[in-house]
C-alpha positions in Angstrom: -8.3 -12.1 9.6 -10.9 -11.6 6.9 -13.5 -9.3 5.4 -16.1 -10.1 2.7 -17.4 -13.5 3.6 -14.6 -13.7 6.2 -11.7 -12.1 4.2 -10.4 -8.9 5.8 -9.6 -6.0 3.4 -8.1 -2.6 3.2 -11.1 -0.4 2.1 -9.3 0.3 -1.1 -9.2 -3.4 -2.0 -13.1 -3.7 -2.1 -14.6 -3.0 -5.4 -18.0 -2.8 -3.9 -17.3 0.0 -1.4 -19.3 3.1 -2.0 -17.6 6.5 -1.9 -20.3 7.9 0.3 -19.7 5.1 2.7 -16.0 6.1 2.9 -16.9 9.8 3.6 -19.3 8.6 6.4 -16.5 6.5 7.8 -14.0 9.4 7.9 -16.7 11.6 9.6 -17.7 8.9 12.1 -14.2 8.4 13.1 -13.6 12.1 13.6 -16.7 12.6 15.7 -17.2 9.3 17.5 -14.2 7.1 17.1 -14.7 3.5 16.1 -15.5 0.1 17.6 -13.4 -2.9 16.8 -10.4 -5.1 17.7 -6.7 -4.5 17.8 -4.7 -6.5 15.2 -1.9 -8.2 17.3 1.4 -9.9 16.5 0.9 -13.4 18.2 1.0 -16.8 16.7 -2.0 -17.8 14.6 -3.9 -20.9 15.3 -7.3 -22.2 14.5 -8.9 -24.4 17.3 -11.9 -26.4 18.3 -13.0 -29.1 20.6 -14.2 -32.6 19.8 -16.5 -34.5 22.2 -16.3 -37.5 20.0 -12.5 -37.5 20.4 -12.4 -36.0 23.8 -9.7 -33.5 23.1 -9.0 -30.1 21.8 -7.8 -30.0 18.2 -5.8 -27.4 16.1 -5.2 -26.4 12.5 -2.1 -24.8 11.1 -2.1 -25.9 7.5 -4.0 -28.2 5.0 -2.8 -31.4 6.6 -4.7 -30.5 9.7 -7.8 -29.3 7.8 -7.9 -32.7 6.0 -8.0 -34.8 9.4 -10.5 -32.1 10.8 -8.0 -30.7 13.3 -5.2 -32.6 15.2 -4.9 -32.8 18.9 -2.3 -33.9 21.7 -3.7 -37.6 21.9 -2.2 -40.3 19.7 1.3 -40.8 18.7 3.6 -39.7 15.8 3.3 -36.8 13.3 0.1 -38.1 11.6 -1.9 -38.2 14.8 -0.4 -35.9 17.4 -0.3 -32.0 16.8 3.0 -31.5 18.8 4.6 -34.4 17.1 3.5 -33.1 13.8 4.9 -29.6 14.4 8.3 -30.9 15.8 8.7 -33.3 12.9 11.1 -32.6 10.1 11.1 -34.5 6.8 12.3 -33.6 3.3 9.9 -35.8 1.5 6.8 -35.4 3.7 3.7 -36.8 2.0 0.9 -34.4 2.2 -2.1 -36.0 4.0 -4.8 -34.8 1.3 -3.0 -35.9 -1.9 0.2 -37.8 -1.0 2.3 -35.1 -2.7 5.7 -34.3 -1.5 6.9 -31.2 0.3 9.8 -30.2 2.5 8.5 -30.2 5.9 10.3 -28.0 8.4 10.3 -28.5 12.1 8.5 -25.8 14.2 10.9 -24.2 16.9 10.4 -26.0 20.3 9.3 -23.0 22.0 6.3 -22.5 19.7 5.4 -26.1 19.9 5.4 -25.6 23.7 3.2 -22.6 23.4 0.8 -24.3 21.1 0.6 -27.3 23.3 0.0 -25.3 26.4 -2.8 -23.4 24.7 -4.6 -26.6 23.5 -4.2 -28.0 27.0 -5.8 -25.0 28.5 -8.7 -25.0 26.0 -9.2 -28.7 26.7 -9.4 -28.1 30.3 -12.0 -25.4 29.9 -14.1 -27.3 27.4 -14.2 -30.5 29.6 -15.5 -28.3 32.5 -18.4 -26.9 30.5 -21.8 -28.5 30.3 -22.2 -30.9 27.4 -25.0 -28.8 25.9 -22.8 -25.7 25.8 -19.9 -27.7 24.3 -22.3 -28.9 21.5 -23.5 -25.2 20.8 -20.0 -23.9 20.8 -18.1 -26.7 18.9 -20.5 -29.1 17.6 -20.1 -33.0 18.2 -16.8 -33.5 16.6 -15.1 -30.2 16.0 -17.7 -28.8 13.7 -17.1 -25.3 14.5 -13.5 -23.8 14.4 -12.3 -20.6 16.0 -9.7 -18.2 14.7 -7.3 -17.6 17.4 -4.0 -16.0 18.5 -1.5 -17.6 20.9 -0.1 -14.8 23.1 2.8 -16.2 25.1 5.9 -14.9 26.6 7.7 -18.1 25.4 6.9 -17.5 21.7 7.0 -13.6 21.2 7.2 -12.2 17.7 8.4 -8.6 17.1 6.1 -6.9 19.7 6.4 -7.8 23.3 3.1 -8.5 25.1 2.6 -8.8 28.8 0.0 -11.6 28.6 -0.2 -15.4 28.3 -3.5 -16.4 26.7 -5.1 -18.2 23.8 -7.1 -15.2 22.5 -10.1 -16.1 20.4 -10.6 -13.4 17.6 -14.1 -11.9 17.0 -14.1 -12.7 13.2 -12.9 -15.4 10.7 -14.4 -18.4 12.4 -15.3 -21.5 10.3 -17.7 -24.3 9.9 -16.2 -27.7 8.8 -17.3 -28.9 5.4 -17.4 -32.8 5.8 -17.9 -33.4 2.0 -15.0 -31.3 1.0 -13.0 -31.8 4.1 -12.3 -28.1 4.1 -13.2 -25.0 6.2 -16.1 -22.8 5.2 -15.5 -19.2 6.5 -18.3 -17.4 8.4 -19.1 -13.8 7.7 -18.2 -11.0 10.2 -21.6 -11.0 11.7 -21.9 -14.7 12.3 -18.4 -14.8 13.6 -19.3 -12.2 16.0 -22.3 -14.1 17.1 -20.0 -17.2 17.7 -17.3 -15.2 19.6 -20.1 -13.6 21.9 -21.4 -17.0 22.7 -18.0 -18.4 23.6 -17.2 -15.2 25.6 -20.4 -15.7 27.6 -19.5 -19.4 28.3 -16.1 -18.3 29.4 -17.4 -15.5 31.7 -19.7 -18.3 33.5 -16.9 -20.7 33.7 -14.4 -18.3 35.3 -17.1 -17.1 37.6 -17.7 -20.6 38.9 -13.9 -21.1 39.4 -13.6 -17.6 41.2 -11.3 -16.3 38.5 -11.5 -12.6 37.5 -12.0 -12.4 33.8 -11.2 -9.2 31.9 -9.7 -9.6 28.4 -8.9 -6.0 28.2 -6.5 -6.2 31.1 -3.3 -8.3 30.7 -3.2 -8.9 34.6 -6.8 -10.2 34.6 -6.8 -12.3 31.3 -6.8 -16.0 32.0 -5.5 -18.8 29.9 -8.4 -18.7 27.3 -10.1 -15.6 26.3 -12.0 -13.8 23.7 -10.6 -10.6 22.3 -12.3 -7.5 23.8 -13.9 -4.9 21.7 -11.8 -1.8 21.7 -12.6 1.7 21.1 -10.5 3.7 18.7 -10.7 7.1 20.0 -12.1 10.1 17.9 -9.5 12.1 16.1 -7.9 14.9 18.0 -7.7 17.0 14.8 -11.1 17.2 13.1 -9.5 18.8 10.2 -7.8 15.4 9.3 -11.2 13.9 8.4 -12.3 17.1 6.5 -9.2 16.9 4.4 -9.8 13.1 3.7 -13.3 13.8 2.6 -12.3 16.8 0.4 -9.4 14.7 -1.2 -11.9 11.7 -1.7 -14.4 13.9 -3.5 -11.7 15.3 -5.6 -10.6 11.9 -6.5 -13.9 10.4 -7.7 -15.1 13.5 -9.3 -12.1 13.7 -11.5 -13.4 10.5 -13.0 -16.7 11.9 -13.6 -18.4 9.8 -10.8 -20.5 10.8 -7.7 -20.7 9.8 -4.1 -23.2 7.0 -4.8 -20.7 5.2 -7.1 -18.4 2.3 -6.1 -14.6 2.0 -6.4 -15.3 -1.0 -8.9 -17.1 1.5 -11.1 -14.1 3.7 -11.2 -11.8 0.9 -11.9 -14.1 -0.4 -14.6 -14.2 3.2 -16.2 -10.4 3.3 -16.2 -10.3 0.0 -18.2 -13.2 1.1 -20.5 -11.4 4.2 -21.4 -8.0 2.6 -22.1 -9.6 -0.1 -24.2 -11.8 2.3 -26.3 -8.8 4.6 -26.8 -6.3 2.0 -27.7 -8.5 -0.5 -29.5 -11.3 1.5 -31.3 -11.5 -1.0 -34.2 -12.1 -4.2 -32.3 -15.9 -3.6 -31.9 -18.1 -3.2 -28.8 -18.5 -6.9 -28.2 -14.7 -7.6 -27.9 -14.2 -4.3 -26.0 -16.6 -5.3 -23.5 -15.2 -8.7 -23.1 -11.7 -7.4 -22.7 -12.7 -4.9 -20.1 -14.5 -7.6 -18.1 -11.3 -9.8 -18.3 -9.2 -7.1 -17.2 -11.5 -6.6 -14.1 -11.2 -10.3 -13.5 -7.3 -10.0 -13.5 -7.4 -7.7 -10.6 -10.2 -8.8 -8.4 -10.9 -12.5 -7.2 -13.9 -14.3 -5.7 -12.6 -13.6 -2.2 -13.1 -9.8 -2.8 -16.1 -9.9 -5.2 -18.2 -13.2 -5.1 -19.6 -12.5 -8.5 -16.2 -12.3 -10.3 -16.9 -15.3 -12.6 -20.1 -13.7 -14.0 -19.7 -11.2 -16.7 -23.3 -10.2 -16.4 -22.7 -9.4 -12.7 -19.5 -7.4 -13.3 -21.2 -5.2 -16.1 -24.5 -4.9 -13.9 -22.6 -3.6 -10.8 -19.8 -1.7 -12.4 -20.5 -0.9 -16.1 -23.3 -0.6 -18.6 -26.0 -3.3 -18.4 -25.9 -6.2 -20.9 -27.1 -9.7 -21.5 -25.1 -12.6 -19.9 -22.3 -13.6 -22.2 -20.2 -16.0 -20.3 -19.6 -17.6 -16.9 -16.1 -18.0 -15.3 -13.0 -16.1 -16.4 -13.3 -15.1 -20.0 -10.8 -16.8 -22.2 -8.4 -14.7 -24.2 -9.3 -16.7 -27.4 -12.9 -15.7 -27.0 -11.9 -12.1 -27.0 -9.6 -12.4 -29.8 -12.1 -14.2 -31.9 -14.8 -11.6 -31.1 -12.3 -8.8 -32.4 -13.6 -7.2 -35.7 -9.9 -6.3 -36.3 -7.8 -9.4 -36.7 -4.5 -7.5 -37.6 -1.7 -9.3 -35.7 -0.7 -6.0 -34.0 -4.3 -5.3 -32.9 -4.4 -8.9 -31.5 -1.1 -8.2 -29.7 -2.5 -5.0 -28.1 -5.5 -7.0 -26.8 -3.1 -9.4 -25.0 -0.9 -6.6 -23.8 -3.9 -4.6 -22.3 -5.0 -7.9 -20.4 -1.3 -8.0 -18.8 -1.5 -4.3 -18.1 -4.6 -4.6 -16.0 -2.9 -4.9 -12.6 -0.5 -1.8 -13.2 -3.5 0.2 -14.5 -5.5 -0.8 -11.4 -2.7 0.2 -9.1 -2.3 3.5 -10.8 -6.0 4.1 -10.6 -6.4 3.3 -6.7 -3.0 4.9 -5.6 -4.6 8.2 -4.7 -7.2 6.5 -2.5 -4.5 4.3 -1.0 -2.7 7.5 -0.1 -5.8 9.2 1.5 -6.5 6.2 3.7 -2.9 5.9 4.6 -2.8 9.4 6.0 -6.2 9.2 7.7 -5.5 5.9 9.3 -2.1 6.9 10.5 -3.6 9.8 12.4 -6.5 7.5 13.7 -4.1 4.8 15.1 -1.6 7.3 16.4 -3.4 7.4 19.7 -4.4 3.7 20.0 -3.2 2.1 23.2 -2.8 -1.7 23.3 -2.8 -2.7 27.0 -1.2 -6.1 26.1 2.1 -4.3 25.3 4.7 -4.4 28.1 5.9 -0.6 27.7 4.3 1.4 25.0 6.8 4.3 25.0 9.7 1.7 24.9 8.1 -0.2 22.1 7.5 2.9 20.0 10.9 4.2 20.4 12.4 0.8 19.6 10.5 0.7 16.4 11.5 4.3 15.6 15.2 3.6 16.1 15.0 0.5 13.8 13.3 2.3 11.0 15.7 5.4 11.3 18.7 3.1 11.2 17.2 1.1 8.3 16.6 4.5 6.2 20.2 5.5 6.9 21.4 2.1 5.5 19.2 2.3 2.6 20.1 5.8 1.6 23.6 4.4 1.2 23.0 1.0 -0.2 20.3 2.0 -2.8 21.9 5.2 -4.1 21.6 4.8 -7.8 24.7 7.0 -8.4 27.4 4.6 -9.7 25.4 1.6 -9.2 25.6 -1.2 -11.6 22.0 -2.6 -10.6 19.8 -2.4 -13.6 16.9 -1.9 -11.2 18.7 0.8 -9.0 16.4 3.7 -10.1 13.3 1.7 -9.6 14.5 0.6 -6.0 15.4 4.1 -5.2 12.1 5.5 -6.1 10.2 2.8 -3.9 12.6 3.7 -1.0 12.0 7.4 -1.4 8.2 6.8 -1.5 8.1 4.7 1.7 10.7 7.0 3.4 8.7 10.1 2.7 5.5 8.4 4.1 7.2 7.5 7.2 8.8 10.8 7.9 5.7 12.8 7.1 3.8 11.0 10.0 6.6 9.7 12.2 4.9 11.1 15.3 2.0 8.7 14.6 3.8 5.4 15.4 1.5 2.9 17.2 2.4 -0.2 19.0 -0.4 -2.0 17.3 -0.2 -3.6 13.9 -3.6 -2.2 13.1 -7.3 -2.0 13.9 -10.1 -4.2 12.6 -13.6 -3.0 12.3 -17.1 -3.6 10.7 -18.4 -1.0 8.3 -21.1 0.0 8.3 -21.5 -1.1 12.0 -23.3 -4.4 12.2 -22.7 -5.3 8.5 -20.9 -8.4 7.1 -18.0 -6.3 5.8 -14.8 -6.3 7.8 -11.8 -3.9 7.0 -8.6 -2.9 8.5 -6.7 0.2 9.2 -2.8 -0.4 9.2 -1.6 3.3 9.2 2.1 3.8 9.5 2.8 -0.1 10.0 2.6 -0.5 6.1 5.6 1.8 5.2 7.5 0.7 8.2 7.1 -3.0 7.2 8.1 -2.0 3.5 11.4 -0.2 4.6 12.5 -2.9 7.0 11.9 -5.4 4.1 14.1 -3.5 1.8 17.3 -3.5 3.9 19.6 -6.4 3.0 21.6 -6.0 6.1 18.6 -7.2 8.0 18.6 -10.4 6.1 22.3 -11.0 6.9 21.8 -10.6 10.7 21.0 -13.6 12.8 17.2 -14.1 13.0 15.4 -14.2 16.4 14.2 -17.7 17.0 10.6 -16.7 16.9 10.9 -15.9 13.2 11.9 -19.5 12.4 8.3 -20.7 12.5 7.4 -23.2 9.9 5.4 -21.5 7.2 2.0 -23.2 7.1 1.1 -24.9 3.9 -1.8 -23.2 2.2 -5.3 -24.7 2.8 -6.7 -26.4 -0.3 -9.1 -23.9 -2.1 -9.0 -21.8 1.0 -7.0 -18.7 2.2 -8.7 -18.1 5.5 -5.7 -18.6 7.9 -3.8 -15.2 7.6 -0.4 -16.6 8.2 -0.6 -18.7 5.1 1.0 -17.3 2.0 0.2 -18.2 -1.6 1.4 -21.4 -3.4 3.5 -20.8 -6.6 4.9 -23.4 -8.9 8.1 -22.8 -10.8 8.2 -24.6 -14.0 11.7 -23.9 -15.9 12.9 -25.4 -18.9 13.8 -25.0 -22.6 10.4 -26.3 -24.0 11.6 -26.5 -27.6 8.9 -26.6 -28.5 6.1 -26.6 -25.8 3.4 -29.1 -26.7 0.1 -30.3 -25.4 1.8 -32.5 -22.8 3.4 -29.5 -21.3 0.2 -27.5 -21.2 -1.5 -30.5 -19.6 0.9 -30.3 -16.8 0.1 -26.6 -16.2 -3.7 -27.3 -16.4 -3.4 -30.0 -13.7 -1.1 -27.9 -11.5 -3.3 -24.8 -11.6 -6.3 -26.2 -9.4 -4.0 -26.8 -6.3 -1.7 -23.8 -6.7 -2.2 -19.9 -6.9 0.2 -19.3 -9.7 2.3 -21.2 -12.2 5.5 -19.5 -13.4 7.0 -20.8 -16.6 10.7 -19.9 -17.1 11.9 -20.4 -20.7 15.7 -20.9 -21.0 17.8 -20.2 -24.0 20.7 -22.9 -23.9 23.4 -21.9 -26.3 25.1 -25.3 -26.0 22.1 -27.4 -27.1 20.2 -25.3 -29.8 17.2 -26.9 -31.1 16.3 -26.7 -34.8 13.3 -27.3 -36.9 13.8 -28.5 -40.4 16.7 -27.3 -42.4 17.7 -24.1 -40.7 15.1 -22.7 -38.4 16.4 -22.3 -34.8 13.9 -22.3 -32.0 14.7 -19.3 -30.0 13.5 -18.6 -26.5 11.3 -15.8 -27.9 9.6 -18.4 -30.2 8.9 -20.7 -27.2 7.6 -17.8 -25.2 5.3 -16.8 -28.0 4.0 -20.4 -28.2 3.4 -20.6 -24.5 1.5 -17.2 -24.5 -0.8 -18.7 -27.1 -1.3 -21.9 -25.1 -2.0 -20.4 -21.8 -3.9 -17.3 -22.7 -7.2 -19.1 -22.1 -6.5 -20.9 -19.0 -8.5 -20.2 -15.9 -5.8 -19.4 -13.5 -2.6 -17.2 -13.1 0.1 -18.3 -15.4 3.3 -16.2 -16.1 5.7 -16.7 -18.9 9.2 -15.2 -18.8 12.6 -15.8 -20.3 15.0 -17.5 -17.9 15.5 -20.9 -16.3 17.1 -22.3 -13.1 19.2 -19.2 -12.4 16.3 -16.8 -12.8 14.1 -19.2 -10.7 16.6 -19.1 -8.0 16.9 -15.2 -8.2 13.2 -15.0 -7.9 12.9 -17.0 -4.6 15.9 -15.2 -3.1 14.5 -11.7 -3.8 12.6 -9.8 -1.3 9.0 -9.1 -2.1 9.6 -5.6 -2.6 12.0 -6.4 -5.4 9.7 -8.7 -7.3 10.1 -11.9 -5.1 7.5 -14.0 -3.8 4.9 -12.8 -1.2 5.9 -13.3 2.5 5.2 -16.8 3.6 4.7 -18.2 0.2 5.1 -21.9 -0.6 7.2 -22.5 -3.6 6.8 -25.7 -5.5 9.5 -26.9 -7.9 8.2 -29.0 -10.9 8.9 -31.7 -11.4 10.2 -33.9 -8.6 13.7 -34.5 -7.3 15.2 -37.5 -9.1 18.6 -37.5 -10.8 20.1 -34.2 -11.7 16.9 -32.5 -10.2 17.9 -33.4 -6.8 21.0 -31.2 -7.1 19.0 -28.5 -8.6 16.4 -28.6 -5.7 19.1 -28.5 -3.1 20.6 -25.3 -4.8 17.0 -23.8 -4.7 16.6 -24.8 -1.0 19.9 -23.0 0.0 19.1 -19.8 -2.1 15.4 -19.3 -0.9 14.4 -16.8 1.6 14.0 -18.1 5.1 10.2 -17.3 5.2 9.5 -19.4 2.2 8.6 -23.2 2.3 10.0 -25.2 -0.8 8.5 -28.4 -1.8 8.9 -30.9 -4.7 6.0 -30.8 -7.1 5.3 -34.0 -9.1 3.9 -33.3 -12.5 0.5 -35.0 -12.7 0.4 -36.4 -16.2 -0.4 -39.6 -18.0 -1.5 -38.1 -21.4 -0.9 -40.1 -24.5 -1.3 -39.3 -28.2 -4.8 -40.1 -29.5 -5.8 -43.1 -31.8 -5.8 -41.0 -35.0 -2.2 -39.9 -34.3 -1.1 -43.5 -33.7 -3.0 -44.7 -36.9 -1.2 -42.0 -39.0 2.1 -43.2 -37.5 1.4 -46.9 -38.5 0.3 -45.8 -41.9 3.3 -43.8 -42.8 6.3 -46.3 -42.5 8.9 -43.6 -43.7 7.8 -41.2 -40.9 7.8 -44.0 -38.2 11.1 -45.4 -39.2 12.7 -42.0 -38.7 10.8 -41.1 -35.7 13.3 -40.3 -33.0 11.4 -42.1 -30.2 11.0 -45.3 -32.3 14.7 -45.2 -33.2 15.4 -44.7 -29.6 13.2 -47.7 -28.4 10.9 -45.4 -26.6 7.0 -45.3 -26.7 6.0 -43.0 -29.4 2.5 -42.8 -27.8 4.1 -40.6 -25.2 4.8 -36.9 -26.1 8.4 -36.1 -27.0 9.6 -32.7 -28.1 12.1 -34.4 -30.3 9.1 -36.1 -32.2 7.4 -32.8 -32.5 10.5 -31.1 -33.9 11.0 -33.9 -36.4 7.3 -33.6 -37.6 7.4 -29.9 -37.8 10.6 -30.1 -40.0 8.9 -32.5 -42.4 6.1 -29.9 -42.7 8.3 -26.9 -43.1 10.8 -28.4 -45.5 8.9 -30.8 -47.4 5.1 -29.8 -47.0 4.3 -33.4 -45.8 0.6 -33.6 -45.3 0.7 -36.7 -43.1 3.2 -35.1 -40.8 0.9 -31.8 -40.7 -1.9 -33.9 -39.5 0.3 -35.6 -36.7 1.6 -32.2 -35.8 -2.0 -31.2 -34.8 -2.0 -33.7 -31.9 0.9 -32.0 -30.3 -0.8 -28.6 -30.5 -3.4 -27.8 -27.7 -6.9 -27.3 -28.6 -7.9 -23.9 -29.8 -4.4 -23.1 -31.1 -4.1 -22.6 -34.8 -1.5 -25.1 -36.1 -0.9 -23.0 -39.2 0.2 -20.0 -37.2 3.0 -22.2 -35.7 4.0 -23.3 -39.1 4.1 -19.8 -40.5 6.4 -18.7 -37.5 8.7 -21.5 -38.5 8.5 -21.2 -42.3 10.3 -17.7 -42.6 13.5 -18.9 -44.5 13.7 -20.4 -47.9 16.5 -23.0 -48.0 18.6 -24.9 -50.6 17.5 -28.3 -51.4 21.0 -29.6 -50.4 20.6 -28.0 -47.0 17.2 -29.8 -46.6 18.8 -33.1 -47.5 21.6 -32.4 -45.1 19.2 -31.7 -42.3 17.1 -34.8 -42.9 20.2 -37.0 -42.9 20.7 -39.8 -40.5 23.2 -37.7 -38.5 20.4 -35.2 -37.9 17.9 -38.0 -37.0 20.4 -39.6 -34.7 20.8 -36.3 -32.9 17.1 -36.1 -32.3 17.2 -39.7 -30.9 20.1 -38.6 -28.5 18.0 -35.7 -27.3 15.0 -38.0 -26.7 17.3 -40.6 -24.7 18.7 -37.8 -22.7 15.4 -36.4 -22.0 13.9 -39.5 -20.8 16.9 -41.0 -19.0 17.2 -37.8 -17.0 13.5 -37.8 -16.2 13.2 -41.4 -15.1 10.3 -41.6 -17.6 8.7 -38.3 -16.5 7.8 -34.9 -17.7 10.5 -32.5 -17.2 10.4 -28.8 -17.4 10.5 -28.4 -21.1 11.6 -31.9 -21.8 10.1 -34.6 -24.1 8.5 -37.6 -22.4 5.4 -37.0 -20.4 4.6 -40.0 -18.4 5.8 -41.7 -15.3 7.5 -40.4 -12.3 9.0 -37.0 -11.9 12.4 -36.1 -13.4 14.7 -33.2 -13.9 13.6 -29.6 -14.7 15.2 -27.9 -17.6 17.4 -29.2 -20.5 20.0 -31.8 -19.5 21.0 -32.7 -23.1 24.7 -32.8 -23.9 26.0 -34.3 -27.1 27.7 -37.6 -26.5 30.1 -38.5 -29.3 30.6 -42.0 -28.1 26.9 -42.6 -27.9 26.6 -41.2 -31.4 29.1 -43.6 -32.7 27.4 -46.5 -31.0 24.0 -45.5 -32.6 25.7 -45.5 -35.9 27.3 -48.7 -35.6 24.1 -50.4 -34.3 22.2 -48.9 -37.3 24.7 -50.5 -39.7 
């Protein structure tokens, strides 16, 4: 479910929330309670009805969004919703873009529950007057409703005594025909839609002599609209008084008052850190860096004007003229700095990376205030859909206490060889203490969803004790080893393209491992083209000991050199890119780790770049076997057809000596493609001989905005004897580069590989596959003779 413009937030996630509004919320709940809806643990589904197609249709992922919902008519997985869910295929082609993904089959009991829900909706819709259907759904499923399938045959963790397709009161959607995507309605508009549908259902059930009461599981028919619930006022008014006092102490400690927003507090934290650590870069660079840090922690879903520097400064900081639109590029900030000392520029980059930890540190007191208050508020919440409230609460308590006992033994840092033992232990103690402090406030509900202020378009959620319970259960490795309930084997839906409206959908993360020695413009082009359809790209840089890459006479390219280059390359990209040491092993460790230990978020889709041919197929299989069960793994083709520009090719033709020794030319490969071995060869000529033509050609390997000289300076740090230069530029050295080129391309089938050379054609293996082949080397020598 959602909040601002349809995305539901915890209050502490909203930078625009005013402290006075939070004080009013605490006092309102204490005196009057709160109107809203219970957050339940069913199976999420987005549904509509099409008069044009004469069937109910549903959406679970982007394939269904692209075809404007899929119903039960038709045959096969591209036309029939049940067939689609039941279908399993490793190289399933996404309907929107034809890309591959590993499609898992949804368990039969869930397929059955979804099919039953669609049949019931279809039965109701066909019985309504056509005018009413048009008002509710449009001509061809133009309006979609966010719903929960509550069924005894597809229970999740909580047991409910009801069988219904329950339409939520928020997060409904209009279908955008031009983009073939869902546009989410705000809370107020969603409520209007829900009320209209509820009225139509009341009339329908009255005409069929069916008693309709969505609050009572015994009187809730097959299709219903979730009832508004009342969260009772606090039994102890002192809880609200404590919350208000703690909140005031929180914002006044930053020199703010009740009329200020949380975003202003975060902005102030960033400003104080920047001014303290970077006093010499000047006000313009300081302001840009502060705004970029703000953009690191908030997104358009949370704050719609996140791309406008003017709006951020206007709403949360000092006023200024518009400076830029969109996420500010780091190169713009670095250029604006009055202090160009390398350590100062490094600090600028470091502070950008510290934005999220600083933000978390700043809001943690507010998180704790809201946690304690909401735990008290939800402690008395009754959900009539639960079979037996007392039994459910006791079952949850027993599970958590057993988990705490397990974790107290397994995470004890004494005598532990785990490098992260202390960190894990602190996380455990934090969540354990939260649970034990308010253990008597366990609720059978996941949470409570409400609008605040009442009637506004802002939707928030309280989750109370559910948050630490969920964290504790996720930390216990013994729970991962147990046989999973069949209901947890649900296919994790693929994210909606450019949408995050369906709450069961996790983020999409691309893993791009390799040696990248060195990374070049072709590699960056891959990242640029991966970013728009993914939430995050993680570049893992390996440090292979058996295939050391050198530039020139003696400069070895280390993993730290490569990471440094990558950081320069990606600093200005509009998207989340993380660069870290490691390769295949570290990628596997990442997707195997729980979210609490730095692993992917729950339900994430993990895309492995680039493809599954040759050695990559084996690697993909090892990834699939190691990944957490809640993750969906897919193969990600690298969308690239970049070639060297005409100036580069003219330089190559003009300089015969360079061309004759170019590794791609010797290896009978197309020199117009990007090859890492060609890049290394040219860099070697520049570093060792000062070759001006090679320097000009190197520029075409380097992304726009990156200073070529800085790369040369990084490499040109060792003075070497002339004899060593000649040795390095011998034919043996050139043939070794050729071997690398051949191995790179043959392994990739002519594609871009993670950190490999060629960058055109179909996908190939990720990571270095080069091993020196003495026989091949002899053959090359013989051929040359």
